[in-house]
N, C-alpha and C positions, 0 to 999 in steps of 0.2 A: 608483469608490466606495471610501470609507474607513470601515470599520465597526469597532466594538470587537471584541476577540477573543471570539467567542461561537459556540455551536453552534445549529443550527436555521435556519429560514427567515428571510430578511430581507424586510421589508415592501416591496412594490412602490413605495411612495411615499417610500422612504428617500432623504434628500438626497444629491446627488452633487457632484463637483467638475467643473464644466463651463465652462471658459473657452476651450478650444481650438475652432477652427472646422473642424478636420479630425480624423480618428481619432487617438487617442493610441497611439503605437507602443512607448514604453518609459517606465518609471517607476523611480525609485530613492529610497529613504528616506535622509535625511541621517544619517551615522554619528555626528554630533556634536550633533544636536538631534532628539529623537524626534517632534517635531510638524511637521517640515519635509520636504516631498517635492518632487522635481523630475520634470517630465514633458516628453517630446519628442514631436512630433506631425507629421502630414502637412502641417500648415499652415506648416511651415518654422521654427517658433519653439520655444524652450524656455521653460517657465514654472516658477516656484518658488512653492509654496503653503505657507501656515502653517495647519495643521489645529488648530482649537480643542482645548484640553486634554481636555474631556469628550466629544469627538466632535462631529459636525455636527448642528445642529438645523435649519439652512436650507441650501439648495444654495449652494455656494461658487463665485462667478463671477469674483472679483477676485483675481488672483495677487499675491504680494508684489512680484514683478519679472518682466518679460517680457524674454527675451534673444533679440535678433534679429541674425542674422549669416549664417545658412545660406541658400543659394539653392534647395535642394531639401529634401525631407522629412527630419526628424531621427529616426533609428532607434535611437540609443544615447545614454543619459545615465549618467554615473558620477561620484560624488563622490570627491574626494581622500581617501585614508584617514587622513591625519594633520593636514592644514592646514584651518583653518576657512574655510568659504564659498568653497572652490575647487571648481569643477564642470567636468567635461569633457563635450563633446557631439560626436557624429559623425553626419554626414548622408550622403544619397545623392549629394551634390555631391563626395564623396570627400574632404571636409575634416574636420579635427578642430579644434575651438575650445576653448580653456581660459579660463573666465570667472572674474572676481572677482565673486561674487554680491552681496557687500556694497556694491559701487559700481555693479553692473549693466554692467560693461565687459568686452569681449573683450580679453584681454591677450596671448594667444598664438594664432596662426592657422597651423595646419599644413595648407596646401591643395595642396602640390605633391609629397607623399610617396606618395600612393596613386593608381594609375591605374585602379583598379577598385573595386567596392563593398566597404566595410568590414563584415565579419561581426561582429566583436566587438573590444572594447578592454578591457585589464586593467591596473590600476596595480600596481606592485610594493609590497612591504611598507611602505616608508617614503615611497612616492610620488615617488621621484626619476626613475623610468623608467616607460614604458608599453609594452605589447606589443600588437600588432594582428594579426588574421587577416583575410585579404582574398580576394576572388574570384579574384585572379590566382595563387592557391595559395601565396602568400608569407606567412611570418610575419616581422614586422619588430619590432625592439626600438628604441625611439625615446627620446632625451633631449629632452623637450619644451621645456626652457628654453634649451638650446643650439640647438634646432630642427635636430637632425641624427639620422640613422639610425646607431645604434651597432652593430647586427648584423642580418642578415637571412638567411633560408633559403628558397631557391626549391623548389617542389614538396615542401613539408613532408609533405603527403599527396598521392598521385598522382591520386586521384579528383576528379571535377568537382563533387561535392556540397559543401555548406557545411562549413567547419572552425570550430573554436573554439580559442583559446589563452589560458591564464591563467598568471600568475606564482605561484610557490610561495614559501613563507616563506624558503627558503634561496637564492632568486634564480634557481633553475632554472625552465624553462617546461614546462608540461604542455599537450599538444594532443590534440584528437580530430578525426578526419576519416575519409576513405574511401580504400581502395586502388583501383588501376586496375580491379580486378574487382568494385568496389562492396562490398567487405567493410569493416565498420566497424573502425577502428584507433584505438589510443591510443598516444601517444609522449611521451618525456621528453627534454628538450634542455638543454644547457648553453649559455647565450647567448655565452660566451667562445669556444666552438668549436661552430659549428652544422653542421659538415660531416656528422657522423654522429649519430644520436640515441643517448642513453645507453641507452634501452630502447624497443622497438617491439613492440606486441602486436596480433595480429589478434583480433577479437571474434566477430562473426557477420555474416550477410548482410542484416540488416534495413535499411530505407532511412531510418529516423528519425534526425535529427541528434542526436548525443549532447551533452547540456548538462552541463558539469562544475560541481559545487558543492564548494568546498574549505574544510576546517576547518584553519586553520594551527596550532591548539593541539595537535591529535592527529595531524596530517599525514595525514588521511584524505580521499580524494576520492570523492564520490558522483556516479555517472553516471546521469542520467535521460534516456532516449531519448524524443524526441517521438513520441507514438503507441504507445510501449511500455506494458506494464503492470507493469514491474519497475524497481527501483533497484539498481544494482550498486555495491559499494563496495570501494575498494582502499586499501592503506596504502603511502605512499611512504617508502622507507628508503635508507640509504647503501650497502646491500649488494645484490649481484645476487639476484634479477632486478629490483631497484629499485622496480618497481610490483607489489606483492603483492596478489593477489585475496583478499578476505576473505569476502564472502558476497553473496547476492542477496535483496532483499525483493521478493516477488511478490504481485500482487493480480489480481482478475478484469478490472477495467476499465482501459482505456488512459488515459494522462494527456494532457491538452491543453496543460498548462503546469505549471510547478513554482515554488514560492517556498520560501525557506530562512530559518528563524528565526535571528537573531543569537544568539550564545552567551549573552548576559546575559538572554535571554528564556526560557531553559530552566529546568526544575524540577530543581535539583541534589539535592533530597531523594529524588527517584525515580531518580537516576542516569541522567537523560535526556541523551544526548550529541548528538542531532540531532532537529530537528523540521521536517518538510516540510509544505507546504500544496499538495495536489494538486488541480489544476483539472480537473473533469469538465465534461461538456456543460452540466449544470444545477446543479452544486454545487461547493463547495470543501471538501476533506476533509483533516483533519490526519493525518499519519503520524508517529508518535512512535517514536524508536529509543532503547532503554534497554539498559544493561549490567546483567545480573542480579548483584546483590551481596547477601550475607546481612546484612552489617553496616549499621547505621543511621548510622554516622559519615560525615563528609564525606570523599569519595574524592579525595585530592590528585592521584592519577595520572590521573584522568579530567578533572579541572578545573584545569590549570595556570593561572596568571594570564593573563587574556585582555584584548584591547583594550577599553578603557573609552570612555565617551562624551565625555571631555574632549579637545579638540583640542590637539596638541602644539605647533602653530605657528599664527600668524595668517597670513592670505592674503598680506599684503605681505612677510612674512619669507620665505615660500616662493618668491614671484616674484623676490625679491632673491638667491636661491641657497641658502638654508638647507635642511637636511634634518633630520628627526627621526623616530625610531621611534615607534610608537603608545604612548600612556601606558597601562600595564597596571593592571587592578584584580583583586582576589581575589573569587571567587564563594562564599567559605566560608559566608557567612550569607545566600546568595541575594542577588541584586542589588536594591538599593533605589533607584529612580530619584529624582534630585534635581529641582529646579525647572529647567525649560528657559527659556533666555532667548529673547525674541522676535527674529526675524530683522529687522534694520533695514537698509534700503538707503539709502545716502547718495550723492548725486551730488556729487563733490568739485569744487571750483573749482580749475582748474589754476594760476590766478594766485596762489593762496595759497602762502606759503612753507612747504613740507612739513615740514622738521625742526622749525621753531618751533611749528607747529600740533601736532605730535606731543608735544613737551615739555609744552605747555600742557595738552593732554588727559590726559597721563600724570599731571600734578599733580592734576587734578580727579578722575581715576579712582582714584588710589592709596588714599585713605581708604575709598572705596566698595568696592574690591576686598578690602581688609583686613577690612571689616565683613562682606562676603559670605563670606569664608573662615572667619571665626570663627563665623558663623551655621551654616555647613555642618558645621563641627567639632562644635558643640553638638548639632546634629540627629543626627549620626552617633553621638555619645556616648550621647544619649538612647535611640536605637534599640538600641544595644548593651545598655544597662541593662535596657530593656524585654524584649529577647530573653532575657537571663539570668534575669530574674524569671520569665518564662513557663516556661523550661526547669526551674527549681527547683520551681515550682508543679506542673508535669507530673510531676516525679519524686516529689513528696510524694503526689500523687493515686495514682500507681502503687504506691507503698509502702503507702499506706492499704489499697488493694484487696488487695495481697499479704497484709498482716497479717490482714485479715478472712477471706481464704481459708484461711490457716494455722489461724486460730482455729476455723473451721468443721471443718477436718480433725481437729484435736485433739479437738473435741467429739464427732465421730463415733467416733474411736478410744476415747475415754473411755466412750462409751455401750456 
């Protein structure tokens, strides 16, 4: 179900996205198009959906593209952080497939690297490497384009229960798991030397798997345990003990699952630094984390430039070997979403001469791109002027109120 951001009950007859023939196991919003969502299912397929801009009015049964290549259920889908239309999927066939969604083709198939179930997969900051946590207690760092394992660590956590591993902005890896005595642990690793962890902390003896949510701008990791009623958060720094405990948010009800709002969806005027969507048995509750500040000015230290919705690379460039960091945007005036382009799937004819076709399409697209860019600039300029006008009007209103108050005070004193 995809609903607008709202509070309160959702009507039982609200339309759904229902094209899979088995239960949906994982979903991921596209970072470069706010209307596109990918889903993996027990029916062994991955589907990519285009959600209408104003939400669903009818149930959606037709995906933009169906990606078939796994022989068992697909439990993980993850979009590439910087390249457009590149999607990773991992299934219970212990295979990882990387797709070009624009052509609907599987371009990389890593089917001989994992001997056991894959618990999670994480891209690094520029999408050149992935790290995986597996049931065989190994964390692997993989270069997907060279199709080779760059680093691996056996028995990252000794316990038999599921682990998680994610890349941090500086290239280190953060893991959560269990000790041999079933105590929950978190650890920090340098992929260039996986012999010993940079830091290893024991937490408690609860048996819920710890799900890490990472904010690369502030270097804060939020840990949500399945079945816990709390969220703990830690700051990652360069100095010992490297993983600093900050605080715990506690509530009465346990969480069944957790969602994390991207940075550009937060309210910068209220100093909101994180927003979670906590799944209960019968409802979804927003949990908003703010930093108390007296000033109404924009807080630069809380909101450094963050990854924007523009892709830094096209899919073909990434598959050819290029890397690029995310394109950053400022949140100073709050994020104003632009127009999303529709996701088009093109089945290419292999017999076409690729370079010639590219040049031709570039010539056709060049004026269009220039026009699009000037339109976007004009829109941004207009928004800026409107914002300035509004703030001046607000100031005038405030001053008027202040003058009338002062006049009243003078009148009282004179009386």
